[in-house]
C-alpha positions in Angstrom: -55.8 66.4 -29.4 -57.4 69.3 -30.7 -54.5 71.9 -32.2 -55.4 75.2 -31.9 -51.9 77.5 -31.5 -50.6 78.6 -35.2 -52.1 78.5 -37.8 -49.1 76.9 -39.9 -49.1 73.6 -37.5 -50.3 71.8 -41.0 -48.1 71.4 -44.0 -49.8 72.7 -47.2 -53.0 72.5 -48.9 -53.8 69.5 -50.9 -54.2 71.8 -54.3 -50.3 73.6 -53.4 -48.8 69.9 -52.4 -50.1 68.5 -55.9 -49.5 71.1 -57.7 -45.5 70.4 -56.0 -45.7 67.1 -57.5 -46.6 67.7 -61.3 -44.2 70.2 -61.7 -41.3 68.1 -59.5 -39.5 66.9 -62.5 -39.3 69.7 -64.0 -35.7 71.3 -64.5 -36.0 75.2 -64.4 -33.4 78.1 -63.4 -33.1 78.7 -60.0 -33.6 81.6 -57.4 -36.1 82.5 -59.0 -35.7 83.0 -62.6 -38.2 80.3 -63.8 -41.7 80.5 -65.8 -43.6 79.5 -62.7 -42.2 82.0 -60.3 -42.8 84.6 -63.1 -46.6 83.8 -63.7 -47.3 84.2 -59.8 -45.4 87.6 -60.5 -48.1 88.2 -63.3 -51.1 86.9 -60.8 -50.2 88.9 -57.8 -50.0 92.5 -59.6 -53.1 91.3 -61.4 -54.5 90.7 -58.0 -53.2 94.4 -56.9 -54.1 96.4 -60.1 -50.9 97.1 -60.0 -48.8 96.3 -63.0 -45.8 97.8 -62.3 -45.4 96.8 -59.6 -42.2 94.5 -58.5 -42.9 90.7 -56.5 -39.9 89.1 -54.7 -40.2 85.5 -53.0 -38.8 85.0 -49.7 -38.9 82.0 -47.9 -40.2 83.3 -43.9 -41.9 86.3 -42.5 -39.1 87.1 -40.1 -36.6 86.6 -43.2 -38.8 88.9 -45.0 -39.3 91.7 -42.2 -35.5 92.0 -41.6 -35.0 91.9 -45.2 -37.3 94.7 -46.4 -36.7 96.8 -43.2 -32.4 96.6 -43.5 -33.2 97.5 -47.4 -35.4 100.4 -46.5 -33.3 102.2 -43.4 -30.0 104.2 -43.8 -27.9 103.0 -41.2 -28.5 106.0 -38.5 -33.0 105.6 -39.1 -35.0 103.2 -37.1 -38.2 102.0 -37.8 -41.9 103.1 -36.0 -43.8 100.2 -34.4 -46.5 99.7 -32.2 -45.1 98.6 -28.6 -46.8 95.1 -29.3 -46.2 94.9 -33.0 -45.2 91.7 -34.0 -40.9 92.8 -35.1 -41.1 94.5 -31.6 -42.5 91.0 -29.5 -41.8 88.3 -31.5 -39.2 88.6 -33.7 -36.4 87.8 -30.9 -34.6 91.3 -32.0 -34.3 89.8 -35.9 -34.5 94.1 -36.6 -31.5 95.3 -33.9 -29.5 92.6 -34.7 -29.7 93.9 -38.5 -28.3 97.2 -36.6 -31.8 99.3 -36.9 -33.9 100.2 -33.8 -37.2 99.8 -33.4 -39.2 102.7 -32.1 -41.7 102.3 -30.3 -45.5 104.0 -30.7 -48.5 103.9 -28.3 -50.9 100.9 -29.3 -54.7 101.0 -29.8 -55.5 97.0 -29.7 -52.9 96.5 -31.6 -53.1 99.5 -34.0 -51.0 102.5 -34.4 -52.7 105.9 -35.1 -52.1 108.6 -37.8 -51.6 111.3 -34.6 -48.9 109.3 -32.6 -47.3 108.7 -35.7 -47.3 112.3 -36.7 -46.7 113.7 -32.9 -43.6 111.0 -32.5 -41.8 112.7 -35.8 -42.7 116.1 -34.7 -41.6 115.8 -31.1 -38.5 114.4 -32.5 -37.1 117.3 -34.7 -38.2 119.5 -32.1 -35.7 118.1 -30.1 -32.2 120.1 -30.8 -30.3 117.4 -30.4 -31.9 115.4 -32.9 -28.9 114.6 -35.0 -27.2 112.5 -31.4 -30.7 110.1 -31.8 -32.0 107.3 -33.6 -34.4 109.0 -36.7 -37.8 107.5 -37.6 -37.0 106.5 -41.1 -40.3 104.1 -42.1 -43.4 103.0 -40.4 -44.1 99.0 -40.0 -47.8 98.0 -39.6 -49.5 94.9 -39.5 -52.9 94.0 -41.3 -54.1 92.2 -39.3 -52.2 93.2 -36.4 -50.7 91.0 -33.2 -53.9 91.1 -31.7 -56.3 90.2 -34.7 -57.5 93.6 -35.3 -58.2 95.5 -38.3 -56.9 98.5 -39.6 -59.7 100.5 -41.6 -59.5 102.1 -45.2 -60.2 105.2 -43.1 -56.9 104.5 -40.6 -55.1 103.5 -43.8 -55.2 106.5 -45.5 -54.7 108.4 -42.5 -51.4 106.7 -42.5 -50.5 106.7 -45.7 -51.3 110.7 -45.8 -48.5 111.2 -42.3 -46.1 109.0 -44.1 -46.0 111.1 -46.9 -46.0 114.5 -45.5 -42.7 113.6 -44.0 -41.4 111.6 -46.7 -41.0 107.8 -45.0 -42.4 104.6 -46.6 -45.0 102.7 -45.3 -45.0 99.2 -44.8 -47.1 96.4 -43.9 -46.2 93.0 -42.5 -49.2 90.7 -44.5 -48.5 87.2 -42.8 -51.7 86.5 -41.4 -53.5 88.9 -44.6 -55.5 86.3 -46.1 -57.5 86.2 -42.8 -57.8 89.8 -42.9 -59.1 90.2 -46.4 -61.5 87.1 -45.8 -62.8 88.7 -42.5 -66.3 90.5 -43.1 -65.6 93.2 -40.9 -62.4 94.0 -43.7 -62.7 97.2 -45.8 -59.7 97.2 -47.5 -58.8 95.3 -50.9 -55.9 94.2 -52.1 -55.4 97.0 -54.6 -55.9 99.0 -51.5 -53.3 97.9 -50.1 -50.8 98.1 -53.0 -52.4 101.8 -53.5 -51.7 103.2 -50.6 -48.8 101.3 -48.7 -45.1 101.2 -50.5 -43.8 97.7 -49.8 -46.4 94.9 -48.4 -45.9 91.1 -47.8 -48.3 88.3 -48.5 -48.1 85.8 -46.4 -48.3 81.8 -47.4 -46.8 80.3 -44.1 -50.2 80.6 -42.8 -52.2 80.0 -45.9 -51.5 76.8 -47.4 -47.9 77.4 -48.8 -45.4 75.1 -47.0 -43.6 78.4 -46.6 -43.1 81.2 -47.9 -43.8 84.6 -48.7 -44.5 87.5 -51.6 -42.9 90.9 -50.8 -45.0 93.3 -53.5 -43.5 97.2 -53.9 -44.6 100.1 -55.8 -41.7 101.7 -55.7 -38.6 99.8 -56.2 -36.3 102.4 -55.8 -36.7 101.8 -52.0 -35.4 98.9 -53.1 -32.5 98.9 -54.3 -30.0 95.8 -55.3 -33.0 94.0 -53.3 -32.6 90.5 -55.2 -28.4 91.0 -53.2 -29.8 91.8 -49.6 -32.1 89.1 -49.7 -29.2 86.5 -50.3 -27.3 88.2 -47.7 -30.1 88.1 -45.2 -30.4 84.1 -45.8 -33.6 84.4 -47.5 -33.2 83.6 -51.1 -34.7 79.8 -52.1 -31.8 78.3 -54.5 -35.1 75.8 -56.0 -37.1 79.5 -56.4 -39.1 77.5 -58.0 -40.4 75.9 -55.4 -41.9 79.7 -54.2 -43.5 80.1 -57.4 -45.3 77.6 -57.9 -46.7 77.7 -54.4 -48.0 81.3 -55.3 -49.0 80.7 -59.1 -51.6 78.2 -57.1 -52.5 80.6 -54.8 -53.3 83.5 -57.0 -55.6 80.8 -59.3 -59.1 80.5 -59.3 -59.0 82.6 -55.7 -57.2 80.0 -54.1 -55.7 82.1 -51.3 -59.3 83.7 -50.4 -61.3 80.9 -51.0 -59.3 79.0 -48.8 -58.9 81.8 -45.8 -62.8 82.1 -45.2 -62.6 78.6 -43.5 -60.7 80.4 -41.3 -62.5 83.1 -40.5 -65.7 80.8 -40.1 -64.5 77.8 -37.6 -63.0 81.2 -35.7 -66.6 83.1 -35.0 -68.1 79.5 -34.7 -65.8 79.3 -31.7 -66.0 83.2 -30.4 -70.1 82.8 -30.2 -70.0 79.4 -28.2 -67.3 80.9 -25.7 -70.0 83.8 -25.2 -72.5 81.7 -25.2 -70.7 80.1 -22.0 -69.9 83.1 -19.9 -66.7 83.3 -21.0 -65.1 86.9 -22.2 -63.1 87.6 -24.8 -59.6 89.9 -23.9 -59.7 91.3 -27.5 -62.8 91.4 -29.9 -61.0 90.1 -33.2 -62.9 89.3 -36.0 -59.9 87.7 -37.8 -58.4 83.5 -36.9 -57.2 84.8 -34.1 -59.3 84.7 -30.5 -58.8 85.8 -27.5 -59.7 85.2 -24.5 -59.8 85.5 -20.4 -60.5 82.1 -18.7 -59.8 81.1 -15.4 -56.9 78.3 -15.2 -58.5 75.5 -13.5 -60.8 75.7 -16.8 -57.3 76.2 -19.3 -55.6 73.0 -17.3 -58.4 71.0 -18.1 -58.7 72.2 -21.7 -55.4 71.3 -21.8 -56.0 67.3 -21.6 -58.0 67.8 -24.7 -56.7 70.8 -27.4 -53.2 73.1 -26.9 -53.5 77.1 -27.2 -51.0 80.0 -25.9 -51.3 80.9 -23.5 -51.4 85.2 -24.4 -48.3 86.4 -22.0 -48.0 85.4 -18.2 -50.3 83.4 -16.6 -52.3 85.4 -13.7 -53.5 84.2 -10.5 -56.6 83.1 -11.1 -57.1 83.8 -14.3 -54.9 84.3 -18.0 -55.6 85.6 -21.4 -54.8 82.6 -24.0 -55.0 82.1 -27.8 -57.3 79.9 -30.2 -55.9 80.5 -34.0 -57.5 78.6 -36.8 -56.9 78.4 -40.0 -57.3 77.2 -43.8 -56.7 73.2 -42.8 -59.5 74.0 -39.2 -62.5 71.8 -39.6 -66.2 72.9 -38.1 -66.0 69.0 -37.1 -62.5 70.2 -34.6 -64.7 73.5 -33.7 -67.7 70.9 -32.4 -65.5 68.6 -30.6 -63.3 71.3 -28.7 -67.1 73.2 -27.9 -68.2 70.2 -26.3 -65.2 70.0 -23.8 -65.9 73.5 -22.4 
């Protein structure tokens, strides 16, 4: 079987696994107080051109979103997000479980617009009963979005400006950030993101690590006592060196972007083949997530040879499906799938 369900089906990239083996018997302090983790922090600061940024390592994406959002918001505040945003649709109410409401905005190909953010905040405070309601305390976006689409630099600058005007932090979920940065249509760099976002995270789980995400903030005052909060949320690893070693390796010799490019190359090859066969895209994604509309009979036939996801409920005659490539996808995997179309 060929597998295109998600981008973390494999273990770890061989270079990361080898580095974990090489450092396995070292004895170091726990909880990220080791030399490898400190070196990883410094490498990430350099990559982001943010020498004064604070960098924290957490065990997974849902824990990261829940911990950051809980850390930023006051008890009476909620988080603005696209109605299709990951925290709204695919995190099992993790944000709400911490006592914060997700305040949804219209989505435009998975993205939120600065105009909609402005309108929501303006309308909220024009309502004389606003003290009785959940206040918008921050904005959540992801790059790429849940549909694999990308924010342009002009769009992120506009979101940054509206958040600055209303004094709410801008937080970017970077679970698949490497695949955004590796896309030919991407116009943002890590330095741009560090400049325009108050907090963001660099995903490792989907880009070659066994597990782990790196939270970066240029405004550490937004997350006071964050280390303690990470522990409260069950996102702190006692053997923190395991995270440090993995991100130290990812950010050495350009590995982070180098392995992400393979996912983009193979995803684009798959898209071209699907279009050549007469199938249509559901959303035109330039990243490693590809969405197609296929007849149900074709979905059933392909399922004998490959695994992929139905994206939403199955339709009567045709349905939307998602194919995901990763750092480990090889061109031969795509060739084998194309032969089955």
